[in-house]
N, C-alpha and C positions, 0 to 999 in steps of 0.2 A: 558869429562863431560863438560857441557858449563859453562865458566867463568862469575861472577855476577859483575857487573859496580857497584863501589864504588862512582862514579859522581853523585850527586843526580839532576843536570841539564840533565843527560842525562844517565836516568836508564834504565838497561836492558829489553826491553820485555819480558813478562810473557805470552807461547802460552796458559796455562790454564787460565788465566785472561781473554785473546781477545776469546777463545772460549767461555766464560761465559757471557761476554758481546756482545750481536750481534751488529753488523754495522748497521747503518738504512735501508741500502739494505736488508740486514738479516731480519729486524723486520719487513718490507714489506712485505716480502715473508712469514715470518710465518702469517702475520697479514692475508695474502691471503688464504691462508691453512686452518687456522682457521675458518671464516666466511662462513655459509653455503650456499652452489652453490642456486642460486634463482629457485624457482618451476615454470618451465614455465605453464602459463595459456592456455587451450586449447582452439582452435577456438570454435566457435558457431557451430550448423549443418548448413547447406544449407536449410534444412529443417524442421519445427518443429519436433520434436518426441514426440510420443505419442497421444493422442487421443483429438486434439482440438476441433473437431465438436462432435455436441449431437443431438439426433433425434428431442427431444422438447426443441428447443432456443427459450427464451424470446428476445435475443440481439444474432444476428449474424452479425461478422466480417470478411471480406475479403480484403485480399491487404491492410491493412489499413498502412497509413506511416503519420507522422508529420513532419513536417520543420518549424522550428524558423528560418526565413530569409533565408540563404544558410543552416544550418546547418541542418541537419536529424537527428531527434530525436527518430523516429520509423521506421522499416523497415517491411514492407509488412506483416502486425499482421493478423494469421488468428485464431479467436478464438470465441466458443460459448459460450453464457451464458446461461444455462440451467435454466428451469422454476421452480421456488421453491426449488433454490440449493442456497447454498454458495461456490463462487468461491473465492479463496486467491489468490492473486496477491502479488507473492513475489520477492526479489533479490535484490542487492548492491543499496545503493544511489545513483542517478543519471542513473538506468537503463533503465526509463521509463514508470515504471509500474503505476504512479500518471498520467502522460502524457494520457497514455491509457484510467483509468480511467475516465478524465475530457472529453473524445473524445463521450463517451458514451451517454453523456446529451449535448453536444456542448458548453462544460463550456472553450474549447480552443478558441472559437470564442470571448472571452473578452480579448485576448492576443495579442498585436498589433504585427504583423509579423508573425503569426502563420495561417500553413495552414495545411488543414487535406484532405487525398485521400485517395481513397478506398470507400469500399460499406460498411455502416453501416445499418441496418436494424431493426426496434424495432416491432416484431407481424406483418413481412413481409413488413414493411413500409420504406422506405427510410426517413431516421433523417434529410437528407441534403435537401429535397423536399422543394419545393417554396411553395408547398402547405400546410406543416406542419407549424405551428405556435410554435417558438423554446418556448415560455411562455408555451404552453401545454404541450411541448415535457418535460420541466425543473419539470412539476407537475407530470407526467408520470415515470419519471425517478430522483427519489430526490436525494439529496447530502447530505453527512453529514461530516463535514470537521474536521481535526484534532485535531482544538484547538473548544471547544464549544465557541458559538457565538451565544446566544439569544437574541433578539431583546431588545431596551431599554424599555420593555412595562412589563405588568403585566404577572404572567405565563399562564393566561387564554388567554389573547389575542395573547400572541405567538402562542398558537395551534389555536387560531379563527382565525388570521390574512388571511392565506392561503385560507380556505374555502371560507370567503367573498368576495375575489376579486376573485376568482374562480367561484362563486354563487352557491356553495354546500351546502348554507343556506340561509333561507329564515327566520328563524323567530329566535327569543331567545330559544325557546324550544329547536330547531332543532339545536343551535350552542350549546347548553348545554350539549345536549349529544353526539355531537362530540366530544367534547372536554374533556368529563369524558371518552368517549370511545378509544380515541386518549391517554391519560396519562394512562388509564389501560393497553392498550396495550404496552405501554412503561413503562411499572412497577414503574409508578411514582404518580398515583391518590392517592394511601393511604398514601402516606408520607406527600403529599401538599393539600390536599383535602379539609383543613381548612384555608388556607390561597392563595387561588388562585388569588387574587387581588396584592398579594405582588407582586415585580418585579422579570424577570427572573431571572436576573444577583445576588439574594442574596443568590441564592441557592449554593451548594457546587459544585465543577469541576464535578463528577459523576451525580450529577443531573441535572447539565447543559446540559449535553450529552443526558442523555435519553431525558429533556425537547425537545433539538435538533430533537431528534430521533420522539419524540411525533407529533412535528410541521411540518417535513417531511410525516409521514403518514396518516395526517391529512387531506392532499389534495388525498387521495386514489390514490397512485401511483401504478404500478406495478413491478417497480425494485428500489432498494434503493442501491447508492452508497456510500463505506463507506470508506474513505480515512485518513488512521491509527488512528480509532476513540478511540482508548483507550493509545494513547503514551503520552497524559497528566493526567493521571488519575493513582490511587493510586490501589494498588493488590484487595483489596475490590471492589473499583468503577470498575475496569474491568473485575473483576468475575462477577456482574450484569450488564454491558455490554453485555459479551460473552453470557449469559444466555439467554439475551434477543434475540440477533442474532437469537440465535437456535429455540426458540419461534416464532420469526419475519417469519422464513422461511416457515412456513406451508402458511402464508398468501403472500408471496414475495419472488421475484429473489435478491440475494445479492450479490455485487460483494465487494471486501474487500481487502485493499492494508492493508499491515502489514510486520514490520521489526522482528515480534517475531513468530519464526519456532513454540514455542509451541502455541501459539495462531493458526495459520494456523492449525495446526493439530487439535485442540480442535472443531474449529467452522466451518472447512469448508468440502464438499463432494469432492470437485475438486481443486486441486492447480496448477498455471501456474506462471511456474520462466522465469523470465525475465533477460537477461544478455547484457549490452550496446546495449539497442534501440531492441532487437532480442527478441521474444520468441523462448525460446530454450527447453523446453518442458511443457506437461501438461498429465494431467490425474488423477487418482481417489488421493486423498490425501495420504492414505494409501500406496500406491504403490508408489507415489515421494519419499515419508520420508524413506520407507524401501527398495525400490528396485527400484532406478531410473535408466535411460538409459545413460544419458550423463555425464562425468565426472565433468563438468561443475556444471551440479546439485548436485552431490556427495558433489564436493568441496565447494560448497557455504552451504548447509544444514548441515556439520559436521563441519562448525567453520574454514577452510581454509582460504577462505576470504567473505570479504561481507564487 
């Protein structure tokens, strides 16, 4: 039997107490054991999986890359935007989906140090051709931004401004008819018909976004680009814009960037998943969400990262 020391200055060690109180080294080892092992993120495939090309394409993209100075933001993107369909561009923040969207009407031209390579064609015409007027291109390929940005003008003048500068209307009657038609297509005319002279900025956020959509379609575009058009809207306003997108598909080709998997599933016919500047997978929206081919796509749409 082990004798116990009666000297308070030199107590006999208690083995049970020592076992119950781990040393710093033991605590560190236990801590490491209790931490989850980080899950390795799979690499993007060398070639895009799925169906990046379609027969009836409004816009074709071949080997499109984007550089900001020496930094490469997009890597050899091949993706067709089919006529009269909604293509949803999804992926984590910073993956390149908005950068790609801005390639389609040369909005990246406005960014210092940005360079785009590859071939982008609208109805078979190279959008970087010197013969193509970029102002006309942006009329044919309209843009709706994340935050509603109506002009500091009346509701009427917000819609009439583009058709006037592009020479699409000549008389007051033609302008009135175009404004009414555009607001009606945007699902807004009945809500604002009695206050067309009021400022566009006086509308609610959802109404402002639909006004911006009316402004875009007033110049008779072929394609509408939407960069997270509902991210600043409440659920009711979002539902109205989503219904509008579905209605517009009958007459326009639409590409939409969204962080909402539910929204992509509701509004799009095809979905393209981007990761770190690469197009990982693209295909019919139902297939992408129910039976994706690549583990990166699976991990993103199931919320494992993003």
